[in-house]
PDB file with one MODEL, atoms N, CA, C and O in Angstrom:
MODEL        1
ATOM      1  N   MET A   1      90.130 -13.482  12.541  1.00  0.00           N
ATOM      2  CA  MET A   1      89.475 -13.515  10.633  1.00  0.00           C
ATOM      3  C   MET A   1      89.699 -15.449  11.140  1.00  0.00           C
ATOM      4  O   MET A   1      90.004 -15.992  12.202  1.00  0.00           O
ATOM      5  N   SER A   2      89.455 -15.825  10.149  1.00  0.00           N
ATOM      6  CA  SER A   2      89.378 -17.541   9.630  1.00  0.00           C
ATOM      7  C   SER A   2      89.683 -17.858   8.389  1.00  0.00           C
ATOM      8  O   SER A   2      89.040 -17.306   7.496  1.00  0.00           O
ATOM      9  N   GLN A   3      90.747 -18.830   8.036  1.00  0.00           N
ATOM     10  CA  GLN A   3      90.378 -18.703   6.160  1.00  0.00           C
ATOM     11  C   GLN A   3      89.514 -19.802   6.002  1.00  0.00           C
ATOM     12  O   GLN A   3      89.156 -20.531   6.928  1.00  0.00           O
ATOM     13  N   PHE A   4      89.147 -19.930   4.705  1.00  0.00           N
ATOM     14  CA  PHE A   4      87.533 -20.449   3.790  1.00  0.00           C
ATOM     15  C   PHE A   4      88.273 -20.728   2.177  1.00  0.00           C
ATOM     16  O   PHE A   4      88.566 -19.924   1.292  1.00  0.00           O
ATOM     17  N   LYS A   5      88.384 -21.886   2.237  1.00  0.00           N
ATOM     18  CA  LYS A   5      88.682 -21.493   0.402  1.00  0.00           C
ATOM     19  C   LYS A   5      87.230 -22.376  -0.848  1.00  0.00           C
ATOM     20  O   LYS A   5      86.951 -23.574  -0.901  1.00  0.00           O
ATOM     21  N   ILE A   6      87.007 -21.960  -1.139  1.00  0.00           N
ATOM     22  CA  ILE A   6      86.188 -21.105  -2.551  1.00  0.00           C
ATOM     23  C   ILE A   6      86.752 -21.515  -3.856  1.00  0.00           C
ATOM     24  O   ILE A   6      87.366 -20.788  -4.638  1.00  0.00           O
ATOM     25  N   THR A   7      86.385 -23.138  -4.034  1.00  0.00           N
ATOM     26  CA  THR A   7      86.342 -23.604  -4.995  1.00  0.00           C
ATOM     27  C   THR A   7      85.319 -23.471  -6.224  1.00  0.00           C
ATOM     28  O   THR A   7      84.128 -23.774  -6.141  1.00  0.00           O
ATOM     29  N   TYR A   8      86.032 -22.908  -7.530  1.00  0.00           N
ATOM     30  CA  TYR A   8      84.858 -23.151  -8.153  1.00  0.00           C
ATOM     31  C   TYR A   8      84.514 -24.145  -9.285  1.00  0.00           C
ATOM     32  O   TYR A   8      85.614 -24.316  -9.809  1.00  0.00           O
ATOM     33  N   PHE A   9      83.761 -24.783  -9.861  1.00  0.00           N
ATOM     34  CA  PHE A   9      84.211 -26.307 -10.514  1.00  0.00           C
ATOM     35  C   PHE A   9      83.159 -25.483 -12.617  1.00  0.00           C
ATOM     36  O   PHE A   9      82.400 -24.557 -12.332  1.00  0.00           O
ATOM     37  N   PHE A  10      83.166 -25.624 -13.342  1.00  0.00           N
ATOM     38  CA  PHE A  10      83.516 -25.236 -14.283  1.00  0.00           C
ATOM     39  C   PHE A  10      82.631 -26.424 -15.094  1.00  0.00           C
ATOM     40  O   PHE A  10      81.804 -26.037 -15.920  1.00  0.00           O
ATOM     41  N   GLY A  11      82.852 -28.276 -14.794  1.00  0.00           N
ATOM     42  CA  GLY A  11      82.452 -28.694 -15.833  1.00  0.00           C
ATOM     43  C   GLY A  11      83.749 -30.405 -15.775  1.00  0.00           C
ATOM     44  O   GLY A  11      84.733 -30.601 -15.062  1.00  0.00           O
ATOM     45  N   GLY A  12      83.526 -30.714 -16.151  1.00  0.00           N
ATOM     46  CA  GLY A  12      84.688 -31.597 -16.713  1.00  0.00           C
ATOM     47  C   GLY A  12      85.510 -32.602 -14.890  1.00  0.00           C
ATOM     48  O   GLY A  12      85.098 -33.455 -14.104  1.00  0.00           O
ATOM     49  N   ASP A  13      87.145 -31.533 -15.106  1.00  0.00           N
ATOM     50  CA  ASP A  13      87.556 -31.774 -14.486  1.00  0.00           C
ATOM     51  C   ASP A  13      88.416 -30.578 -14.481  1.00  0.00           C
ATOM     52  O   ASP A  13      89.608 -30.475 -14.194  1.00  0.00           O
ATOM     53  N   LEU A  14      87.180 -29.309 -15.025  1.00  0.00           N
ATOM     54  CA  LEU A  14      88.137 -28.556 -14.235  1.00  0.00           C
ATOM     55  C   LEU A  14      87.606 -27.600 -13.571  1.00  0.00           C
ATOM     56  O   LEU A  14      86.696 -26.898 -14.011  1.00  0.00           O
ATOM     57  N   SER A  15      88.237 -27.456 -12.202  1.00  0.00           N
ATOM     58  CA  SER A  15      87.762 -26.192 -11.068  1.00  0.00           C
ATOM     59  C   SER A  15      88.779 -25.613 -10.725  1.00  0.00           C
ATOM     60  O   SER A  15      89.732 -26.149 -11.291  1.00  0.00           O
ATOM     61  N   ILE A  16      89.374 -24.065  -9.527  1.00  0.00           N
ATOM     62  CA  ILE A  16      89.732 -23.589  -9.331  1.00  0.00           C
ATOM     63  C   ILE A  16      89.066 -23.229  -8.044  1.00  0.00           C
ATOM     64  O   ILE A  16      87.869 -23.161  -7.763  1.00  0.00           O
ATOM     65  N   SER A  17      90.787 -22.886  -6.903  1.00  0.00           N
ATOM     66  CA  SER A  17      90.317 -22.689  -5.961  1.00  0.00           C
ATOM     67  C   SER A  17      91.244 -21.660  -5.262  1.00  0.00           C
ATOM     68  O   SER A  17      92.424 -21.544  -5.592  1.00  0.00           O
ATOM     69  N   LYS A  18      90.570 -20.790  -4.119  1.00  0.00           N
ATOM     70  CA  LYS A  18      91.177 -19.219  -3.889  1.00  0.00           C
ATOM     71  C   LYS A  18      90.887 -19.493  -2.386  1.00  0.00           C
ATOM     72  O   LYS A  18      90.001 -20.240  -1.972  1.00  0.00           O
ATOM     73  N   THR A  19      91.776 -18.771  -1.620  1.00  0.00           N
ATOM     74  CA  THR A  19      91.225 -18.901   0.198  1.00  0.00           C
ATOM     75  C   THR A  19      91.004 -17.717   0.257  1.00  0.00           C
ATOM     76  O   THR A  19      91.689 -16.961  -0.432  1.00  0.00           O
ATOM     77  N   VAL A  20      90.413 -17.423   0.744  1.00  0.00           N
ATOM     78  CA  VAL A  20      90.579 -15.627   1.461  1.00  0.00           C
ATOM     79  C   VAL A  20      90.186 -15.877   2.841  1.00  0.00           C
ATOM     80  O   VAL A  20      89.899 -16.999   3.257  1.00  0.00           O
ATOM     81  N   GLU A  21      90.178 -14.894   3.491  1.00  0.00           N
ATOM     82  CA  GLU A  21      90.070 -14.368   4.767  1.00  0.00           C
ATOM     83  C   GLU A  21      89.230 -13.589   5.515  1.00  0.00           C
ATOM     84  O   GLU A  21      89.352 -12.365   5.551  1.00  0.00           O
ATOM     85  N   LYS A  22      87.927 -14.521   6.444  1.00  0.00           N
ATOM     86  CA  LYS A  22      86.636 -13.574   6.374  1.00  0.00           C
ATOM     87  C   LYS A  22      86.461 -14.100   7.508  1.00  0.00           C
ATOM     88  O   LYS A  22      86.952 -15.190   7.799  1.00  0.00           O
ATOM     89  N   ASN A  23      85.438 -13.113   8.636  1.00  0.00           N
ATOM     90  CA  ASN A  23      84.863 -13.987  10.149  1.00  0.00           C
ATOM     91  C   ASN A  23      84.308 -14.598   9.784  1.00  0.00           C
ATOM     92  O   ASN A  23      84.189 -15.464  10.651  1.00  0.00           O
ATOM     93  N   GLU A  24      83.558 -14.953   8.681  1.00  0.00           N
ATOM     94  CA  GLU A  24      82.078 -16.231   9.043  1.00  0.00           C
ATOM     95  C   GLU A  24      81.983 -16.422   7.143  1.00  0.00           C
ATOM     96  O   GLU A  24      82.054 -15.808   6.079  1.00  0.00           O
ATOM     97  N   LYS A  25      81.738 -17.979   7.866  1.00  0.00           N
ATOM     98  CA  LYS A  25      81.490 -17.990   6.141  1.00  0.00           C
ATOM     99  C   LYS A  25      79.826 -17.989   5.222  1.00  0.00           C
ATOM    100  O   LYS A  25      79.362 -18.678   4.313  1.00  0.00           O
ATOM    101  N   ALA A  26      79.425 -17.067   5.873  1.00  0.00           N
ATOM    102  CA  ALA A  26      77.998 -16.210   5.826  1.00  0.00           C
ATOM    103  C   ALA A  26      78.985 -14.693   4.860  1.00  0.00           C
ATOM    104  O   ALA A  26      78.685 -13.925   3.947  1.00  0.00           O
ATOM    105  N   GLU A  27      80.022 -14.879   5.593  1.00  0.00           N
ATOM    106  CA  GLU A  27      80.408 -13.524   4.682  1.00  0.00           C
ATOM    107  C   GLU A  27      81.197 -13.948   2.730  1.00  0.00           C
ATOM    108  O   GLU A  27      81.042 -13.616   1.555  1.00  0.00           O
ATOM    109  N   VAL A  28      81.831 -14.646   3.391  1.00  0.00           N
ATOM    110  CA  VAL A  28      82.314 -15.678   1.945  1.00  0.00           C
ATOM    111  C   VAL A  28      81.035 -16.034   1.225  1.00  0.00           C
ATOM    112  O   VAL A  28      81.133 -15.481   0.129  1.00  0.00           O
ATOM    113  N   ILE A  29      79.873 -16.685   1.287  1.00  0.00           N
ATOM    114  CA  ILE A  29      78.919 -17.126   0.716  1.00  0.00           C
ATOM    115  C   ILE A  29      78.707 -15.964   0.048  1.00  0.00           C
ATOM    116  O   ILE A  29      78.830 -15.836  -1.170  1.00  0.00           O
ATOM    117  N   GLN A  30      78.351 -15.005   0.909  1.00  0.00           N
ATOM    118  CA  GLN A  30      78.277 -14.047   0.338  1.00  0.00           C
ATOM    119  C   GLN A  30      78.201 -12.947  -0.872  1.00  0.00           C
ATOM    120  O   GLN A  30      77.412 -12.605  -1.753  1.00  0.00           O
ATOM    121  N   GLU A  31      79.834 -12.509  -0.254  1.00  0.00           N
ATOM    122  CA  GLU A  31      80.850 -12.980  -2.141  1.00  0.00           C
ATOM    123  C   GLU A  31      80.668 -12.752  -2.687  1.00  0.00           C
ATOM    124  O   GLU A  31      80.419 -11.729  -3.325  1.00  0.00           O
ATOM    125  N   VAL A  32      80.732 -14.189  -2.706  1.00  0.00           N
ATOM    126  CA  VAL A  32      80.259 -15.382  -4.103  1.00  0.00           C
ATOM    127  C   VAL A  32      79.600 -14.693  -5.370  1.00  0.00           C
ATOM    128  O   VAL A  32      79.776 -14.203  -6.485  1.00  0.00           O
ATOM    129  N   LYS A  33      78.031 -15.271  -3.595  1.00  0.00           N
ATOM    130  CA  LYS A  33      76.764 -15.041  -4.673  1.00  0.00           C
ATOM    131  C   LYS A  33      76.468 -12.664  -5.628  1.00  0.00           C
ATOM    132  O   LYS A  33      75.576 -12.296  -6.392  1.00  0.00           O
ATOM    133  N   ASP A  34      77.479 -11.930  -5.121  1.00  0.00           N
ATOM    134  CA  ASP A  34      77.582 -10.676  -5.437  1.00  0.00           C
ATOM    135  C   ASP A  34      78.486 -10.598  -6.371  1.00  0.00           C
ATOM    136  O   ASP A  34      78.522  -9.656  -7.162  1.00  0.00           O
ATOM    137  N   ASN A  35      79.313 -11.575  -6.382  1.00  0.00           N
ATOM    138  CA  ASN A  35      80.216 -11.080  -7.623  1.00  0.00           C
ATOM    139  C   ASN A  35      79.196 -11.789  -9.220  1.00  0.00           C
ATOM    140  O   ASN A  35      78.648 -12.865  -9.461  1.00  0.00           O
ATOM    141  N   ALA A  36      79.350 -10.674  -9.873  1.00  0.00           N
ATOM    142  CA  ALA A  36      78.492 -11.220 -11.108  1.00  0.00           C
ATOM    143  C   ALA A  36      79.219 -10.807 -12.302  1.00  0.00           C
ATOM    144  O   ALA A  36      79.468  -9.607 -12.417  1.00  0.00           O
ATOM    145  N   GLY A  37      79.626 -11.680 -13.275  1.00  0.00           N
ATOM    146  CA  GLY A  37      80.802 -11.073 -14.560  1.00  0.00           C
ATOM    147  C   GLY A  37      82.115 -11.725 -14.365  1.00  0.00           C
ATOM    148  O   GLY A  37      82.490 -12.880 -14.567  1.00  0.00           O
ATOM    149  N   LEU A  38      82.745 -10.612 -13.891  1.00  0.00           N
ATOM    150  CA  LEU A  38      84.290 -11.323 -14.621  1.00  0.00           C
ATOM    151  C   LEU A  38      84.744 -11.825 -12.934  1.00  0.00           C
ATOM    152  O   LEU A  38      84.080 -11.660 -11.911  1.00  0.00           O
ATOM    153  N   VAL A  39      85.832 -12.348 -13.057  1.00  0.00           N
ATOM    154  CA  VAL A  39      86.045 -12.373 -11.410  1.00  0.00           C
ATOM    155  C   VAL A  39      87.768 -12.669 -11.138  1.00  0.00           C
ATOM    156  O   VAL A  39      88.087 -13.790 -10.744  1.00  0.00           O
ATOM    157  N   GLU A  40      88.753 -11.704 -11.347  1.00  0.00           N
ATOM    158  CA  GLU A  40      90.579 -11.893 -11.381  1.00  0.00           C
ATOM    159  C   GLU A  40      90.523 -12.721  -9.741  1.00  0.00           C
ATOM    160  O   GLU A  40      89.647 -12.732  -8.876  1.00  0.00           O
ATOM    161  N   PHE A  41      92.160 -13.494  -9.835  1.00  0.00           N
ATOM    162  CA  PHE A  41      92.293 -13.009  -8.646  1.00  0.00           C
ATOM    163  C   PHE A  41      93.760 -13.344  -8.489  1.00  0.00           C
ATOM    164  O   PHE A  41      93.641 -14.381  -9.141  1.00  0.00           O
ATOM    165  N   THR A  42      94.417 -13.340  -8.326  1.00  0.00           N
ATOM    166  CA  THR A  42      95.822 -14.189  -7.669  1.00  0.00           C
ATOM    167  C   THR A  42      96.116 -15.177  -7.309  1.00  0.00           C
ATOM    168  O   THR A  42      96.075 -14.908  -6.108  1.00  0.00           O
ATOM    169  N   GLU A  43      96.388 -16.129  -7.339  1.00  0.00           N
ATOM    170  CA  GLU A  43      96.179 -17.654  -5.556  1.00  0.00           C
ATOM    171  C   GLU A  43      97.581 -18.241  -6.424  1.00  0.00           C
ATOM    172  O   GLU A  43      97.565 -18.631  -7.592  1.00  0.00           O
ATOM    173  N   LYS A  44      98.958 -18.179  -5.380  1.00  0.00           N
ATOM    174  CA  LYS A  44     100.019 -19.608  -6.157  1.00  0.00           C
ATOM    175  C   LYS A  44     100.721 -19.038  -7.015  1.00  0.00           C
ATOM    176  O   LYS A  44     101.332 -19.814  -7.750  1.00  0.00           O
ATOM    177  N   ASP A  45     100.990 -17.020  -7.363  1.00  0.00           N
ATOM    178  CA  ASP A  45     101.621 -17.158  -8.013  1.00  0.00           C
ATOM    179  C   ASP A  45     100.923 -16.948  -9.557  1.00  0.00           C
ATOM    180  O   ASP A  45     101.319 -16.120 -10.378  1.00  0.00           O
ATOM    181  N   LYS A  46      99.849 -17.845  -9.744  1.00  0.00           N
ATOM    182  CA  LYS A  46      99.220 -17.537 -10.983  1.00  0.00           C
ATOM    183  C   LYS A  46      98.290 -17.034 -11.155  1.00  0.00           C
ATOM    184  O   LYS A  46      97.364 -17.571 -10.548  1.00  0.00           O
ATOM    185  N   TYR A  47      97.869 -15.723 -12.046  1.00  0.00           N
ATOM    186  CA  TYR A  47      96.440 -14.712 -12.051  1.00  0.00           C
ATOM    187  C   TYR A  47      95.361 -16.150 -12.921  1.00  0.00           C
ATOM    188  O   TYR A  47      95.643 -17.070 -13.688  1.00  0.00           O
ATOM    189  N   TYR A  48      94.072 -15.650 -12.259  1.00  0.00           N
ATOM    190  CA  TYR A  48      92.535 -16.076 -12.537  1.00  0.00           C
ATOM    191  C   TYR A  48      92.074 -14.837 -13.205  1.00  0.00           C
ATOM    192  O   TYR A  48      91.819 -13.706 -12.792  1.00  0.00           O
ATOM    193  N   ARG A  49      92.043 -15.543 -14.644  1.00  0.00           N
ATOM    194  CA  ARG A  49      90.714 -14.889 -14.825  1.00  0.00           C
ATOM    195  C   ARG A  49      89.356 -15.315 -15.495  1.00  0.00           C
ATOM    196  O   ARG A  49      89.366 -15.383 -16.724  1.00  0.00           O
ATOM    197  N   PHE A  50      87.797 -15.707 -14.607  1.00  0.00           N
ATOM    198  CA  PHE A  50      86.388 -16.132 -16.399  1.00  0.00           C
ATOM    199  C   PHE A  50      85.251 -15.173 -15.235  1.00  0.00           C
ATOM    200  O   PHE A  50      85.226 -14.491 -14.210  1.00  0.00           O
ATOM    201  N   ASP A  51      84.691 -15.568 -15.973  1.00  0.00           N
ATOM    202  CA  ASP A  51      83.208 -15.084 -16.701  1.00  0.00           C
ATOM    203  C   ASP A  51      82.480 -16.102 -15.485  1.00  0.00           C
ATOM    204  O   ASP A  51      82.863 -17.271 -15.524  1.00  0.00           O
ATOM    205  N   THR A  52      81.440 -15.742 -14.389  1.00  0.00           N
ATOM    206  CA  THR A  52      80.518 -16.000 -13.445  1.00  0.00           C
ATOM    207  C   THR A  52      79.904 -16.749 -14.026  1.00  0.00           C
ATOM    208  O   THR A  52      79.548 -17.469 -13.094  1.00  0.00           O
ATOM    209  N   LYS A  53      79.271 -17.369 -15.296  1.00  0.00           N
ATOM    210  CA  LYS A  53      78.072 -17.393 -15.693  1.00  0.00           C
ATOM    211  C   LYS A  53      78.597 -19.579 -16.189  1.00  0.00           C
ATOM    212  O   LYS A  53      78.019 -20.653 -16.357  1.00  0.00           O
ATOM    213  N   ASP A  54      80.367 -18.851 -16.200  1.00  0.00           N
ATOM    214  CA  ASP A  54      80.538 -20.675 -17.101  1.00  0.00           C
ATOM    215  C   ASP A  54      80.766 -21.298 -15.374  1.00  0.00           C
ATOM    216  O   ASP A  54      81.047 -22.491 -15.260  1.00  0.00           O
ATOM    217  N   ILE A  55      80.615 -20.343 -13.962  1.00  0.00           N
ATOM    218  CA  ILE A  55      80.188 -22.089 -13.171  1.00  0.00           C
ATOM    219  C   ILE A  55      79.444 -22.736 -12.957  1.00  0.00           C
ATOM    220  O   ILE A  55      78.469 -21.985 -12.978  1.00  0.00           O
ATOM    221  N   LYS A  56      78.899 -24.182 -12.619  1.00  0.00           N
ATOM    222  CA  LYS A  56      78.549 -25.090 -12.541  1.00  0.00           C
ATOM    223  C   LYS A  56      78.089 -24.904 -11.092  1.00  0.00           C
ATOM    224  O   LYS A  56      77.018 -24.426 -10.718  1.00  0.00           O
ATOM    225  N   LEU A  57      79.010 -25.332 -10.411  1.00  0.00           N
ATOM    226  CA  LEU A  57      79.068 -25.193  -8.902  1.00  0.00           C
ATOM    227  C   LEU A  57      80.155 -24.440  -8.094  1.00  0.00           C
ATOM    228  O   LEU A  57      81.221 -24.274  -8.687  1.00  0.00           O
ATOM    229  N   TYR A  58      80.041 -23.905  -6.688  1.00  0.00           N
ATOM    230  CA  TYR A  58      81.083 -24.205  -6.122  1.00  0.00           C
ATOM    231  C   TYR A  58      81.105 -24.048  -5.150  1.00  0.00           C
ATOM    232  O   TYR A  58      80.221 -23.346  -4.659  1.00  0.00           O
ATOM    233  N   THR A  59      82.031 -24.560  -4.403  1.00  0.00           N
ATOM    234  CA  THR A  59      81.770 -24.577  -2.340  1.00  0.00           C
ATOM    235  C   THR A  59      82.309 -24.285  -1.544  1.00  0.00           C
ATOM    236  O   THR A  59      83.456 -24.727  -1.609  1.00  0.00           O
ATOM    237  N   VAL A  60      82.014 -23.379  -0.216  1.00  0.00           N
ATOM    238  CA  VAL A  60      83.503 -22.976   0.732  1.00  0.00           C
ATOM    239  C   VAL A  60      83.513 -23.832   1.373  1.00  0.00           C
ATOM    240  O   VAL A  60      82.449 -24.349   1.712  1.00  0.00           O
ATOM    241  N   GLU A  61      84.900 -24.389   1.855  1.00  0.00           N
ATOM    242  CA  GLU A  61      84.941 -24.424   3.271  1.00  0.00           C
ATOM    243  C   GLU A  61      86.348 -24.508   4.011  1.00  0.00           C
ATOM    244  O   GLU A  61      87.499 -24.612   3.587  1.00  0.00           O
ATOM    245  N   ALA A  62      85.758 -24.418   5.374  1.00  0.00           N
ATOM    246  CA  ALA A  62      86.911 -23.946   6.343  1.00  0.00           C
ATOM    247  C   ALA A  62      88.429 -24.334   5.968  1.00  0.00           C
ATOM    248  O   ALA A  62      88.466 -25.323   5.236  1.00  0.00           O
ATOM    249  N   THR A  63      89.622 -23.826   6.272  1.00  0.00           N
ATOM    250  CA  THR A  63      90.734 -24.601   6.030  1.00  0.00           C
ATOM    251  C   THR A  63      91.171 -24.415   7.269  1.00  0.00           C
ATOM    252  O   THR A  63      92.321 -24.766   7.532  1.00  0.00           O
ATOM    253  N   ASN A  64      90.521 -23.954   8.060  1.00  0.00           N
ATOM    254  CA  ASN A  64      91.972 -23.654  10.074  1.00  0.00           C
ATOM    255  C   ASN A  64      90.681 -24.168  10.739  1.00  0.00           C
ATOM    256  O   ASN A  64      90.630 -24.309  11.961  1.00  0.00           O
TER     257      ASN A  64
ENDMDL
END
């Protein structure tokens, strides 16, 4: 498995990043596309919850 960083951008200077483990980058991209509605996760002891309709852009990059 490889680690990937998903960064969600909401406009202005607001962005949130999440690290996931998947076999391929394509799996991460498909997961982001399939997440419609509310997204919830904890990253580095912080809880995040937001609506996908507020996302302006997202990026996926390998971290290892």
